[in-house]
OpenMM code with the backbone's topology and positions (N, CA, C; nanometers):
from openmm import Vec3, app, unit

residues = "MET LYS LYS ASN GLU ASP GLY ARG SER MET VAL GLU MET LEU GLY VAL LEU ALA ILE ILE GLY VAL LEU SER VAL GLY GLY ILE THR GLY TYR SER MET VAL MET ASN ARG TYR ARG ALA GLU ARG ILE PHE ASN LEU ALA SER SER LEU THR ALA SER SER THR GLY GLY ASN VAL THR GLY LYS GLY SER ILE TYR GLY ALA VAL LEU THR LEU LYS GLU ASN GLY LEU VAL CYS ILE SER TRP ASN GLY LEU SER LYS ASP VAL GLN LYS ILE PHE GLU THR ARG VAL ALA ILE TYR GLU LYS LYS ASP ASN CYS ILE ASN PHE ARG LYS ARG LYS THR GLY SER THR GLN LYS".split()
positions = [
    Vec3(4.4788, -1.8530, 3.2128),
    Vec3(4.4214, -1.6935, 3.1704),
    Vec3(4.2559, -1.7058, 3.1276),
    Vec3(4.1160, -1.6580, 3.1580),
    Vec3(4.0266, -1.6889, 3.1658),
    Vec3(3.9879, -1.5681, 3.0789),
    Vec3(3.9360, -1.5362, 2.9834),
    Vec3(3.9074, -1.4429, 2.8660),
    Vec3(3.7704, -1.3924, 2.9006),
    Vec3(3.7122, -1.2861, 2.9076),
    Vec3(3.5612, -1.2968, 2.9392),
    Vec3(3.5249, -1.1450, 2.8298),
    Vec3(3.4747, -1.2208, 2.7055),
    Vec3(3.3981, -1.1661, 2.5962),
    Vec3(3.2813, -1.1195, 2.6092),
    Vec3(3.2782, -0.9751, 2.5648),
    Vec3(3.0854, -0.9437, 2.5758),
    Vec3(2.9991, -0.9250, 2.4532),
    Vec3(2.9444, -0.9080, 2.4163),
    Vec3(2.8639, -0.8980, 2.2656),
    Vec3(2.8215, -1.0342, 2.2396),
    Vec3(2.8421, -0.9940, 2.1160),
    Vec3(2.7771, -1.0960, 1.9596),
    Vec3(2.9301, -1.1189, 1.8646),
    Vec3(2.8828, -1.2296, 1.8054),
    Vec3(2.9530, -1.2703, 1.7199),
    Vec3(2.9130, -1.2477, 1.5905),
    Vec3(2.9842, -1.2617, 1.4873),
    Vec3(2.9672, -1.2284, 1.3544),
    Vec3(2.8369, -1.3070, 1.3212),
    Vec3(2.8807, -1.4378, 1.3902),
    Vec3(2.7852, -1.5697, 1.2954),
    Vec3(2.6248, -1.5548, 1.3590),
    Vec3(2.6543, -1.4935, 1.4848),
    Vec3(2.5091, -1.4514, 1.5508),
    Vec3(2.4291, -1.3448, 1.4263),
    Vec3(2.5385, -1.2294, 1.4216),
    Vec3(2.4980, -1.0996, 1.3803),
    Vec3(2.3917, -1.1664, 1.2291),
    Vec3(2.4932, -1.2112, 1.1674),
    Vec3(2.4678, -1.2808, 1.0638),
    Vec3(2.3493, -1.3721, 1.0456),
    Vec3(2.2932, -1.4610, 1.1480),
    Vec3(2.1865, -1.5347, 1.1302),
    Vec3(2.0510, -1.4364, 1.1612),
    Vec3(2.0780, -1.3365, 1.2356),
    Vec3(2.0156, -1.2278, 1.2693),
    Vec3(1.9351, -1.2005, 1.0991),
    Vec3(2.0366, -1.0991, 1.0226),
    Vec3(2.0281, -1.0765, 0.9407),
    Vec3(1.9677, -1.1693, 0.8441),
    Vec3(1.9895, -1.2156, 0.8752),
    Vec3(1.8515, -1.3485, 0.7651),
    Vec3(1.7624, -1.4022, 0.7749),
    Vec3(1.7159, -1.4003, 0.9142),
    Vec3(1.6047, -1.4174, 0.9501),
    Vec3(1.5180, -1.2806, 0.9081),
    Vec3(1.5776, -1.1540, 0.9486),
    Vec3(1.5272, -1.0524, 0.8966),
    Vec3(1.4733, -1.0485, 0.7139),
    Vec3(1.5572, -1.1006, 0.6508),
    Vec3(1.5671, -1.0841, 0.5279),
    Vec3(1.4516, -1.1683, 0.4966),
    Vec3(1.4374, -1.3077, 0.5027),
    Vec3(1.3728, -1.3775, 0.4991),
    Vec3(1.1757, -1.3486, 0.5392),
    Vec3(1.1825, -1.2662, 0.6776),
    Vec3(1.0416, -1.2506, 0.6896),
    Vec3(1.0069, -1.0720, 0.6350),
    Vec3(1.1381, -1.0045, 0.5811),
    Vec3(1.1057, -0.9380, 0.4726),
    Vec3(0.9977, -0.9748, 0.3340),
    Vec3(1.0475, -1.0684, 0.2945),
    Vec3(1.0438, -1.1164, 0.1339),
    Vec3(0.8757, -1.1158, 0.1624),
    Vec3(0.8906, -1.2162, 0.2750),
    Vec3(0.7496, -1.2775, 0.3190),
    Vec3(0.6243, -1.1321, 0.3088),
    Vec3(0.6801, -1.0204, 0.4081),
    Vec3(0.5570, -0.9361, 0.3865),
    Vec3(0.5751, -0.8503, 0.2733),
    Vec3(0.6559, -0.8653, 0.1998),
    Vec3(0.6446, -0.7802, 0.0804),
    Vec3(0.5800, -0.8370, 0.0013),
    Vec3(0.5760, -0.9909, -0.0237),
    Vec3(0.5052, -1.0903, -0.0993),
    Vec3(0.3842, -1.0870, -0.0596),
    Vec3(0.3128, -1.1318, 0.0465),
    Vec3(0.2295, -1.0638, 0.1079),
    Vec3(0.1140, -0.9898, 0.0657),
    Vec3(0.2236, -0.7915, 0.1223),
    Vec3(0.1466, -0.7033, 0.0802),
    Vec3(0.1020, -0.6924, -0.0763),
    Vec3(0.2233, -0.7214, -0.1603),
    Vec3(0.1726, -0.7706, -0.3227),
    Vec3(0.0635, -0.7881, -0.3267),
    Vec3(-0.0063, -0.9338, -0.2648),
    Vec3(-0.0950, -1.0110, -0.2740),
    Vec3(-0.2340, -0.8951, -0.2591),
    Vec3(-0.1947, -0.8366, -0.1335),
    Vec3(-0.3118, -0.7726, -0.1083),
    Vec3(-0.3522, -0.6788, -0.0987),
    Vec3(-0.2569, -0.5610, -0.2258),
    Vec3(-0.3126, -0.4752, -0.3205),
    Vec3(-0.3233, -0.5022, -0.4377),
    Vec3(-0.2733, -0.6104, -0.4977),
    Vec3(-0.3279, -0.6716, -0.5992),
    Vec3(-0.4996, -0.7175, -0.6197),
    Vec3(-0.5530, -0.7815, -0.5018),
    Vec3(-0.7053, -0.8207, -0.4758),
    Vec3(-0.7473, -0.6533, -0.4444),
    Vec3(-0.7352, -0.5642, -0.3644),
    Vec3(-0.7621, -0.4416, -0.3670),
    Vec3(-0.8095, -0.3804, -0.4949),
    Vec3(-0.6951, -0.4198, -0.5760),
    Vec3(-0.7062, -0.3256, -0.7430),
    Vec3(-0.7949, -0.3715, -0.8003),
    Vec3(-0.8537, -0.5410, -0.7663),
    Vec3(-0.8733, -0.5992, -0.8942),
    Vec3(-1.0125, -0.5752, -0.8323),
    Vec3(-1.0758, -0.5672, -0.7372),
    Vec3(-1.1999, -0.5378, -0.6651),
    Vec3(-1.2540, -0.4228, -0.6968),
    Vec3(-1.1452, -0.3099, -0.6798),
    Vec3(-1.2068, -0.2008, -0.6918),
    Vec3(-1.2319, -0.1886, -0.8344),
    Vec3(-1.1695, -0.2461, -0.9935),
    Vec3(-1.1858, -0.2255, -1.1133),
    Vec3(-1.3376, -0.3268, -1.1040),
    Vec3(-1.3357, -0.4421, -0.9936),
    Vec3(-1.4818, -0.4597, -1.0224),
    Vec3(-1.6032, -0.3802, -0.9742),
    Vec3(-1.5889, -0.3093, -0.8718),
    Vec3(-1.6696, -0.2012, -0.7966),
    Vec3(-1.7267, -0.1223, -0.8932),
    Vec3(-1.6256, -0.0998, -0.9822),
    Vec3(-1.6763, -0.0066, -1.0993),
    Vec3(-1.7638, -0.0363, -1.2478),
    Vec3(-1.6917, -0.1441, -1.2419),
    Vec3(-1.7858, -0.2133, -1.3645),
    Vec3(-1.8992, -0.2295, -1.3163),
    Vec3(-1.9367, -0.2893, -1.1535),
    Vec3(-2.0740, -0.2724, -1.1346),
    Vec3(-2.1049, -0.1905, -1.0792),
    Vec3(-2.0596, -0.0695, -1.0724),
    Vec3(-2.1157, 0.0820, -1.0735),
    Vec3(-2.1744, 0.1249, -1.2353),
    Vec3(-2.0949, 0.0777, -1.3095),
    Vec3(-2.1367, 0.1089, -1.4518),
    Vec3(-2.2480, 0.0387, -1.5133),
    Vec3(-2.2559, -0.1355, -1.4850),
    Vec3(-2.3668, -0.1783, -1.5219),
    Vec3(-2.4875, -0.1029, -1.4286),
    Vec3(-2.4959, -0.1241, -1.3022),
    Vec3(-2.5887, -0.0715, -1.2571),
    Vec3(-2.6575, 0.0630, -1.2821),
    Vec3(-2.5652, 0.1267, -1.3523),
    Vec3(-2.5985, 0.2598, -1.4074),
    Vec3(-2.7252, 0.2396, -1.5179),
    Vec3(-2.7316, 0.1458, -1.5860),
    Vec3(-2.7931, 0.1053, -1.6883),
    Vec3(-2.9227, 0.0200, -1.6542),
    Vec3(-3.0483, 0.0899, -1.6411),
    Vec3(-3.1310, 0.0151, -1.6281),
    Vec3(-3.1954, -0.0449, -1.7297),
    Vec3(-3.1377, -0.1107, -1.7976),
    Vec3(-3.2223, -0.2207, -1.9405),
    Vec3(-3.2099, -0.0948, -2.0877),
    Vec3(-3.1712, 0.0261, -2.0417),
    Vec3(-3.1966, 0.1338, -2.1781),
    Vec3(-3.0739, 0.1306, -2.2547),
    Vec3(-3.0883, 0.1980, -2.3710),
    Vec3(-2.9264, 0.2331, -2.4646),
    Vec3(-2.8190, 0.2920, -2.3794),
    Vec3(-2.8421, 0.2750, -2.2608),
    Vec3(-2.7254, 0.3866, -2.1694),
    Vec3(-2.5474, 0.3200, -2.1861),
    Vec3(-2.4631, 0.4442, -2.2198),
    Vec3(-2.3308, 0.3964, -2.2328),
    Vec3(-2.2743, 0.4569, -2.1155),
    Vec3(-2.1328, 0.3963, -2.0565),
    Vec3(-2.0916, 0.4959, -1.9692),
    Vec3(-1.8964, 0.4426, -1.9854),
    Vec3(-1.8482, 0.4946, -1.9235),
    Vec3(-1.7241, 0.5177, -1.9106),
    Vec3(-1.6735, 0.5594, -1.7787),
    Vec3(-1.5658, 0.4569, -1.7279),
    Vec3(-1.5071, 0.5191, -1.6058),
    Vec3(-1.2957, 0.3953, -1.6249),
    Vec3(-1.2145, 0.4925, -1.5650),
    Vec3(-1.0799, 0.4407, -1.5884),
    Vec3(-1.0881, 0.4341, -1.3811),
    Vec3(-0.9850, 0.3654, -1.3716),
    Vec3(-0.8970, 0.3071, -1.2934),
    Vec3(-0.7964, 0.2499, -1.2645),
    Vec3(-0.6533, 0.3002, -1.2014),
    Vec3(-0.5449, 0.2372, -1.2406),
    Vec3(-0.5190, 0.1797, -1.3468),
    Vec3(-0.5392, 0.2365, -1.4282),
    Vec3(-0.4784, 0.2149, -1.6011),
    Vec3(-0.5896, 0.1241, -1.6725),
    Vec3(-0.6583, 0.0874, -1.5981),
    Vec3(-0.7987, 0.0038, -1.6724),
    Vec3(-0.8970, 0.0646, -1.7348),
    Vec3(-0.9300, 0.0881, -1.8689),
    Vec3(-1.0414, 0.1473, -1.8573),
    Vec3(-1.1556, 0.0932, -1.9007),
    Vec3(-1.2823, 0.1060, -1.8316),
    Vec3(-1.3946, 0.0210, -1.8583),
    Vec3(-1.5057, 0.1485, -1.9320),
    Vec3(-1.5490, 0.0590, -2.0333),
    Vec3(-1.6359, 0.1075, -2.1370),
    Vec3(-1.7956, 0.0146, -2.1255),
    Vec3(-1.8702, 0.1121, -2.1069),
    Vec3(-2.0368, 0.0411, -2.1338),
    Vec3(-2.0477, 0.0604, -2.2246),
    Vec3(-2.0859, -0.0884, -2.3076),
    Vec3(-2.1878, -0.0590, -2.3920),
    Vec3(-2.3389, -0.1158, -2.4280),
    Vec3(-2.3676, -0.0656, -2.5229),
    Vec3(-2.5221, -0.0445, -2.5511),
    Vec3(-2.5834, -0.2093, -2.4969),
    Vec3(-2.5255, -0.3024, -2.5450),
    Vec3(-2.6082, -0.4472, -2.5656),
    Vec3(-2.5411, -0.4752, -2.3428),
    Vec3(-2.4825, -0.4093, -2.2993),
    Vec3(-2.5355, -0.4442, -2.1784),
    Vec3(-2.3404, -0.4868, -2.1146),
    Vec3(-2.2740, -0.5186, -2.2149),
    Vec3(-2.1515, -0.5524, -2.1827),
    Vec3(-1.9935, -0.4638, -2.1432),
    Vec3(-1.9355, -0.5029, -2.0793),
    Vec3(-1.8523, -0.4054, -2.0168),
    Vec3(-1.7315, -0.4347, -2.1005),
    Vec3(-1.6543, -0.3724, -2.1860),
    Vec3(-1.5116, -0.3903, -2.2296),
    Vec3(-1.4529, -0.2998, -2.1168),
    Vec3(-1.3370, -0.3912, -2.0859),
    Vec3(-1.1632, -0.3224, -2.0344),
    Vec3(-1.0797, -0.3654, -2.1296),
    Vec3(-1.0293, -0.2051, -2.1045),
    Vec3(-0.8746, -0.2345, -2.1518),
    Vec3(-0.7759, -0.2590, -2.0367),
    Vec3(-0.6440, -0.2590, -2.0351),
    Vec3(-0.6043, -0.3351, -1.9427),
    Vec3(-0.5036, -0.2139, -1.9640),
    Vec3(-0.4642, -0.1671, -2.0378),
    Vec3(-0.3247, -0.0915, -2.0511),
    Vec3(-0.2243, -0.0972, -1.9339),
    Vec3(-0.1304, -0.1822, -1.8710),
    Vec3(-0.0509, -0.1576, -1.7899),
    Vec3(-0.0660, -0.2165, -1.7132),
    Vec3(-0.2098, -0.2825, -1.6377),
    Vec3(-0.1922, -0.3821, -1.4838),
    Vec3(-0.1384, -0.5016, -1.5304),
    Vec3(-0.1642, -0.5402, -1.3927),
    Vec3(-0.0479, -0.6467, -1.3875),
    Vec3(-0.1157, -0.7685, -1.4181),
    Vec3(-0.0692, -0.8942, -1.4990),
    Vec3(-0.1365, -1.0277, -1.4733),
    Vec3(-0.1947, -1.0726, -1.3227),
    Vec3(-0.1467, -1.0508, -1.2389),
    Vec3(-0.1828, -1.0861, -1.1231),
    Vec3(-0.3012, -1.0133, -1.0850),
    Vec3(-0.3401, -0.9246, -1.1499),
    Vec3(-0.4413, -0.8341, -1.1000),
    Vec3(-0.6246, -0.8289, -1.1808),
    Vec3(-0.5089, -0.8877, -1.3529),
    Vec3(-0.6277, -0.9460, -1.4302),
    Vec3(-0.6909, -1.0482, -1.4052),
    Vec3(-0.5958, -1.1196, -1.3786),
    Vec3(-0.6286, -1.3005, -1.3118),
    Vec3(-0.7192, -1.2943, -1.2261),
    Vec3(-0.6982, -1.2179, -1.1096),
    Vec3(-0.8377, -1.1764, -0.9953),
    Vec3(-0.9392, -1.1650, -1.0763),
    Vec3(-0.9556, -1.0346, -1.1650),
    Vec3(-1.0382, -0.9652, -1.1971),
    Vec3(-1.1317, -1.0634, -1.2622),
    Vec3(-1.0418, -1.1415, -1.3773),
    Vec3(-1.1484, -1.2254, -1.4523),
    Vec3(-1.2237, -1.3469, -1.3725),
    Vec3(-1.1817, -1.3792, -1.2672),
    Vec3(-1.2414, -1.4773, -1.1788),
    Vec3(-1.3492, -1.4581, -1.0943),
    Vec3(-1.4071, -1.2884, -1.1509),
    Vec3(-1.5142, -1.2686, -1.0864),
    Vec3(-1.5828, -1.2058, -1.1832),
    Vec3(-1.5694, -1.2301, -1.2934),
    Vec3(-1.6673, -1.1768, -1.4470),
    Vec3(-1.7384, -1.2749, -1.4979),
    Vec3(-1.8055, -1.3011, -1.5742),
    Vec3(-1.8288, -1.3941, -1.7288),
    Vec3(-1.7808, -1.3136, -1.8216),
    Vec3(-1.6382, -1.3618, -1.8722),
    Vec3(-1.6252, -1.3170, -2.0159),
    Vec3(-1.6189, -1.3702, -2.1132),
    Vec3(-1.7246, -1.3187, -2.2082),
    Vec3(-1.7797, -1.3552, -2.3850),
    Vec3(-1.6647, -1.3429, -2.4417),
    Vec3(-1.5748, -1.2689, -2.4623),
    Vec3(-1.4839, -1.2496, -2.5682),
    Vec3(-1.3526, -1.1312, -2.5288),
    Vec3(-1.2504, -1.2053, -2.5882),
    Vec3(-1.1310, -1.1890, -2.5627),
    Vec3(-1.0626, -1.1127, -2.6837),
    Vec3(-1.0428, -0.9838, -2.6917),
    Vec3(-1.0272, -0.9253, -2.8088),
    Vec3(-0.8785, -0.8868, -2.8041),
    Vec3(-0.7710, -0.8028, -2.8531),
    Vec3(-0.6521, -0.8083, -2.8928),
    Vec3(-0.6329, -0.6684, -2.7830),
    Vec3(-0.7632, -0.5969, -2.7920),
    Vec3(-0.7121, -0.4690, -2.6170),
    Vec3(-0.8429, -0.4589, -2.5495),
    Vec3(-0.9239, -0.5311, -2.5620),
    Vec3(-1.0569, -0.5380, -2.4788),
    Vec3(-1.1480, -0.6536, -2.4710),
    Vec3(-1.1402, -0.7178, -2.3182),
    Vec3(-1.2477, -0.8019, -2.3120),
    Vec3(-1.3317, -0.7400, -2.2634),
    Vec3(-1.4758, -0.8270, -2.3459),
    Vec3(-1.5889, -0.7670, -2.2860),
    Vec3(-1.6332, -0.8844, -2.2043),
    Vec3(-1.7618, -0.8443, -2.1251),
    Vec3(-1.7698, -0.9521, -1.9609),
    Vec3(-1.9118, -0.8638, -1.9544),
    Vec3(-1.9731, -0.9503, -1.8508),
    Vec3(-2.0417, -0.9310, -1.7797),
    Vec3(-2.0209, -0.9514, -1.6323),
    Vec3(-2.0973, -0.9172, -1.5106),
    Vec3(-2.0852, -0.9666, -1.3761),
    Vec3(-2.1515, -1.1486, -1.3675),
    Vec3(-2.0886, -1.2336, -1.3070),
    Vec3(-2.1272, -1.3277, -1.2881),
    Vec3(-2.2473, -1.2785, -1.1899),
    Vec3(-2.3446, -1.4218, -1.2107),
    Vec3(-2.5069, -1.3846, -1.1809),
    Vec3(-2.4748, -1.5044, -1.0125),
    Vec3(-2.5110, -1.4182, -0.9010),
    Vec3(-2.4712, -1.4993, -0.7928),
    Vec3(-2.6505, -1.5193, -0.7058),
    Vec3(-2.5710, -1.6234, -0.5876),
    Vec3(-2.7052, -1.6537, -0.5406),
    Vec3(-2.8035, -1.7797, -0.5683),
    Vec3(-2.8435, -1.7869, -0.5482),
    Vec3(-2.9635, -1.9735, -0.5913),
    Vec3(-3.0766, -1.9150, -0.7017),
    Vec3(-3.0510, -1.7751, -0.7564),
    Vec3(-3.1105, -1.7906, -0.8451),
    Vec3(-3.0990, -1.8031, -0.9664),
    Vec3(-2.9557, -1.8150, -0.9869),
    Vec3(-2.8814, -1.8612, -1.1283),
    Vec3(-2.9721, -1.9429, -1.2232),
    Vec3(-2.9801, -1.9216, -1.3568),
    Vec3(-3.0747, -2.0471, -1.4314),
    Vec3(-2.9069, -2.0631, -1.5461),
] * unit.nanometer
topology = app.Topology()
chain = topology.addChain("A")
for resn in residues:
    res = topology.addResidue(resn, chain)
    for name in ("N", "CA", "C"):
        topology.addAtom(name, app.Element.getBySymbol(name[0]), res)
């Protein structure tokens, strides 16, 4: 007697679900990395606009984005208070700036100089 079986077995279905699960985890990880870079870039752009607004005078400014509060001080340093940003965003941001001082609640920094005119 010959059995005619159609459909998928339980093992095949579990294999497909395992593959989908692995791909989903990879996608979520990649998405969170991209979002962390985006947040760090936005914070860096805010810091850049704050420092660009001070044209050598004693101008102070303040801005806030994603829970980070940036304050431009009179000496040209920018102070950032993180207030709940993830460590990944902080690490990405810190690679873009020159940190002068870390205090309990504030990091003082300047933008890194780029190009061949760096001394």
